[in-house]
C-alpha positions, -999 to +999 in steps of 0.1 A: +154+405-346+145+404-309+154+441-306+130+450-334+102+430-319+108+447-286+108+481-302+075+474-320+059+461-288+070+492-268+056+514-296+023+497-294+020+498-256+033+534-253+011+548-281-015+563-257+013+579-237+028+599-267+005+629-262+016+632-226+052+630-236+047+656-262+030+679-236+059+675-212+086+681-239+068+711-254+052+725-223+063+761-228+051+762-264+018+746-256+010+767-226+018+800-243+007+794-279-018+765-282-036+769-249-072+781-254-075+795-219-043+817-219-066+848-216-080+834-183-050+829-159-073+821-130-081+788-145-044+777-144-049+756-175-013+758-188-021+738-219-041+710-202-070+718-226-047+710-255-035+678-238-071+668-233-079+672-270-048+653-280-057+624-257-092+624-270-078+621-306-055+593-296-083+573-279-106+580-308-081+565-332-079+533-311-117+527-311-131+504-338-159+517-361-189+527-341-220+505-341-241+535-354-224+532-388-237+498-398-231+487-434-265+477-447-251+461-479-238+432-459-264+407-448-252+382-422-267+348-428-266+322-401-268+286-414-281+260-390-276+223-398-299+199-381-297+161-380-321+140-360-303+121-333-311+084-333-318+070-298-293+046-283-319+023-269-344+008-293-380+014-288-389-022-282-376-037-249-380-074-246-381-086-210-378-123-204-395-141-176-367-148-151-388-165-124-374-199-131-339-208-119-318-233-138-304-263-119-268-255-128-269-221-110-292-230-081-265-243-057-236-218-059-232-212-022-208-233-002-205-231+036-180-250+058-191-256+094-161-253+115-161-250+153-127-234+158-121-198+150-088-185+138-067-166+163-033-151+154-003-164+172+006-146+204+041-131+209+055-136+243 
C-alpha cells in the first residue's frame, strides 16, 4: 500500500517533467520530424520549439478554469446574520456616598513602638 501511495505521489510531482523526459528520450525524432525550424539550421532549435509547445500544454492543463469564463447561471448569495450585543454594564450606575466611615473599620492600623532594632547574629 505504501509503494502505491509513493508511486501516485511521484506521478503527481513529476507530471510537469514528463514533456522534458519525452524530449530527451525521443530527441532524434523530435529534432528531425516534429521541429518547425528544421529548415533554418542557423537557429539551432533542435526540437526546442516542440518542447515549448508541450510544456505550454502541460501547464495549461494544470490551470483551473480562467476567470473570464464566469458562469452567470450561478448567483452567489452571502447571508449575514446580525444580533444586537447586549452591554455587559447596565446603563444605570448607582454610586453610594462613601464619605462616612463606619466605626468598625476606622481603627485597623496597629503600630508597636519599639526602641530596639533587629540585628542578625554575628558569626565570629
